[in-house]
C-alpha positions in Angstrom: 6.8 -30.6 2.8 3.9 -29.0 1.0 4.4 -26.4 -1.7 2.9 -23.5 0.5 5.1 -24.6 3.3 8.2 -24.7 1.1 7.4 -21.2 -0.3 7.0 -19.8 3.2 10.3 -21.3 4.3 12.0 -19.9 1.2 10.5 -16.5 1.8 11.6 -16.5 5.4 15.2 -17.6 4.5 15.4 -14.8 1.9 14.1 -12.3 4.4 16.7 -13.4 7.0 19.5 -13.3 4.5 18.5 -9.8 3.5 18.8 -8.7 7.1 22.1 -10.4 7.8 24.7 -7.8 8.6 27.6 -10.2 7.8 27.0 -10.6 4.0 30.6 -9.5 3.1 33.8 -8.4 4.6 32.9 -4.7 4.5 30.3 -4.0 7.2 30.1 -0.4 6.1 28.2 -1.6 3.0 25.4 -3.0 5.1 22.4 -0.7 4.7 20.2 -2.5 7.2 16.8 -4.0 6.6 14.5 -2.4 4.0 11.7 -0.6 5.8 8.6 0.5 4.0 5.1 1.5 4.9 2.2 -0.3 3.3 1.3 1.4 0.0 -0.9 4.4 0.7 -4.0 5.5 -1.2 -1.7 8.1 -2.7 2.0 9.0 -2.8 3.4 12.4 -2.1 4.5 14.3 -5.2 6.9 17.2 -5.5 6.8 20.1 -5.9 4.8 20.6 -2.7 7.2 22.6 -0.5 4.9 25.6 0.1 1.2 26.1 0.9 0.8 27.6 -2.6 2.1 24.4 -4.2 0.4 22.0 -1.8 -0.4 18.6 -3.4 -4.2 18.3 -3.7 -5.5 15.0 -2.3 -9.2 15.9 -3.0 -11.9 14.6 -0.8 -10.7 11.9 1.6 -12.3 9.6 4.2 -11.5 7.2 7.0 -8.8 4.8 6.0 -7.2 7.2 3.5 -3.4 7.3 3.6 -0.6 9.1 1.8 3.0 8.1 1.9 6.1 10.2 1.3 9.7 10.9 2.3 11.6 13.8 3.6 14.6 14.5 1.4 16.2 16.5 4.2 15.6 17.0 7.9 16.5 19.9 10.1 19.6 19.7 12.3 21.3 21.4 15.1 17.9 22.4 16.7 16.6 24.3 13.6 14.5 23.5 10.6 17.0 25.1 8.3 17.2 23.1 5.1 14.4 20.7 6.1 12.1 19.3 3.5 8.6 20.6 4.1 5.7 18.9 2.4 2.2 20.5 2.0 -1.0 18.6 1.2 -4.5 20.0 0.7 -7.6 18.0 1.4 -11.3 18.0 2.3 -12.9 15.4 4.5 -16.0 13.5 3.6 -17.3 13.9 7.1 -17.7 16.6 9.7 -17.3 13.9 12.5 -14.1 14.0 14.5 -11.2 12.2 12.9 -7.6 11.5 13.8 -4.8 12.5 11.5 -1.8 10.2 12.4 1.6 10.8 11.0 3.9 7.8 11.2 7.6 8.2 10.6 10.6 5.9 10.1 14.1 7.3 10.7 13.2 10.7 11.7 11.2 13.0 14.0 8.3 14.7 12.1 5.9 17.5 12.9 2.3 17.7 11.7 0.2 20.8 11.4 -3.2 21.7 10.0 -4.1 25.1 8.6 -7.4 26.5 7.2 -7.7 27.7 3.7 -6.8 31.2 4.9 -3.5 30.0 6.3 -4.4 30.2 9.9 -3.0 27.4 12.1 -5.8 25.2 13.4 -3.7 22.5 15.3 -0.2 21.1 15.4 1.7 18.2 16.9 5.4 18.7 17.3 6.6 16.7 20.2 10.4 16.6 20.3 11.9 13.1 20.4 8.6 11.4 19.2 8.7 9.8 15.8 4.9 9.8 15.3 2.4 12.5 15.8 -1.4 12.6 16.0 -4.1 15.1 16.0 -7.8 14.5 16.8 -10.1 17.1 15.4 -13.4 17.8 13.6 -13.0 19.7 10.4 -15.7 21.3 8.3 -16.1 19.1 5.2 -17.1 22.1 3.1 -13.6 23.6 3.4 -10.2 22.8 2.0 -7.6 22.1 4.7 -3.8 22.4 4.4 -1.6 19.8 6.1 2.1 20.5 6.6 4.6 17.6 7.2 8.1 18.6 8.1 11.1 16.6 9.3 12.6 18.1 12.5 15.5 15.6 12.8 16.5 12.5 11.0 18.2 11.1 8.0 17.7 12.1 4.4 15.1 9.9 2.9 13.2 9.5 6.2 9.8 7.9 5.4 6.4 9.1 6.5 2.8 8.1 6.2 -0.3 10.3 7.0 -3.5 8.4 7.8 -7.0 9.5 8.4 -8.5 7.4 11.2 
């Protein structure tokens, strides 16, 4: 067996072993497979829990992505206690783009506000993990993006992409 083939077989066996739920006698210790989004262009940084403390991403273009997590999600049909993450950005184009918010282990909401705080668009479909908005935004303005976890587990992962 060639070296690349042996390395691939070893990597596959390690991956399968990591996902094996019967690794000891205590099944409650099994945390499940490790799930991560590909590394984004940027990572979410706290504090960014209000529009006033929004994390500045600067000027972004197609293919840009930022990854983050929600330390707490809403529960019992409310957003009480939910982690809300705010980002600010400008686009490098006035052409229509899609803002796609992918989520693992939660149900997230996505909203875009202008720099005066007026809601421009939102996507908050109950029971849908991922949300997407298609819109054209003036590249000469700063836009606020709000990500909040409606329901899910603490540490739920999200990724916002400009497509």
